[in-house]
C-alpha positions as CSV (number, residue, x, y, z in Angstrom):
1,M,218.5,120.1,94.8
2,I,216.3,117.5,93.0
3,T,213.2,119.1,93.6
4,K,215.0,122.5,91.6
5,E,215.8,119.9,88.7
6,L,211.7,118.7,88.4
7,G,210.9,122.1,88.9
8,E,213.0,123.1,85.9
9,R,212.0,120.3,84.0
10,I,208.1,120.0,84.7
11,K,208.5,124.4,83.5
12,E,210.1,123.3,80.1
13,L,207.1,120.3,79.5
14,R,204.4,123.2,80.1
15,K,205.9,125.7,78.1
16,E,206.1,123.0,75.2
17,T,202.3,122.4,75.5
18,G,201.6,126.3,75.2
19,L,199.4,126.7,78.6
20,S,200.4,129.0,81.0
21,Q,200.9,128.0,84.6
22,E,197.1,129.3,85.6
23,K,195.7,126.8,82.5
24,F,197.5,123.7,82.7
25,A,197.0,124.5,87.0
26,L,193.2,124.3,86.3
27,K,193.4,121.5,83.9
28,I,194.9,119.3,86.3
29,E,193.3,120.4,89.3
30,M,195.9,121.8,91.2
31,D,195.8,125.2,92.7
32,R,198.0,127.4,90.8
33,T,200.4,129.5,93.4
34,Y,200.9,125.4,94.8
35,F,202.0,124.6,91.0
36,A,203.9,128.1,90.5
37,T,205.8,126.6,94.2
38,V,206.6,123.3,92.7
39,E,208.2,124.8,89.1
40,S,210.3,127.0,91.3
41,G,211.3,124.2,93.0
42,K,210.5,125.8,96.5
43,R,208.0,122.5,97.5
44,N,208.9,119.0,97.5
45,I,205.7,117.0,96.0
46,S,203.9,114.0,96.7
47,L,204.1,111.2,93.9
48,L,200.3,111.6,93.5
49,N,201.1,115.2,92.4
50,I,203.6,114.2,90.3
51,E,201.3,111.9,88.7
52,K,198.8,114.3,88.0
53,I,201.3,116.3,86.7
54,A,203.1,113.4,84.7
55,D,199.1,113.1,83.7
56,G,198.8,116.8,82.4
57,L,201.7,116.8,80.2
58,G,200.3,113.1,78.3
59,I,203.6,111.4,79.4
60,S,205.4,109.1,81.5
61,I,206.3,109.6,85.6
62,S,209.6,108.1,84.0
63,Q,210.0,110.2,81.0
64,L,208.8,113.2,83.8
65,F,212.4,112.4,85.3
66,E,214.2,112.3,82.7
67,G,217.5,113.7,82.8
68,I,217.0,114.9,86.6
69,G,219.2,113.6,89.5
70,G,222.3,111.2,89.2
71,K,225.3,110.3,90.6
72,D,226.9,113.3,89.8
73,K,224.1,115.5,91.9
C-alpha cells in the first residue's frame, strides 16, 4: 500500500536528518501524533502536508517519492 511505503520512506529520510519525530514535527509545524501516523502508513495525507514534509527534509516532492509505487505493486 502506498501510504505504508511513503511512511517508511519519510521515516528513513527523517532518521538521516538525526531528528526525532517530535523535533521534526515541530520543525515542519505538524502535530507529532499526526506525523507518527504518517510514518506508520496509517494516514492518507494531503499534498500540502507532503510538501511540508519534503520541504522539511530539504528535498523535492519527486525525490520524496523515489522508489515508491510502481506497476509491480
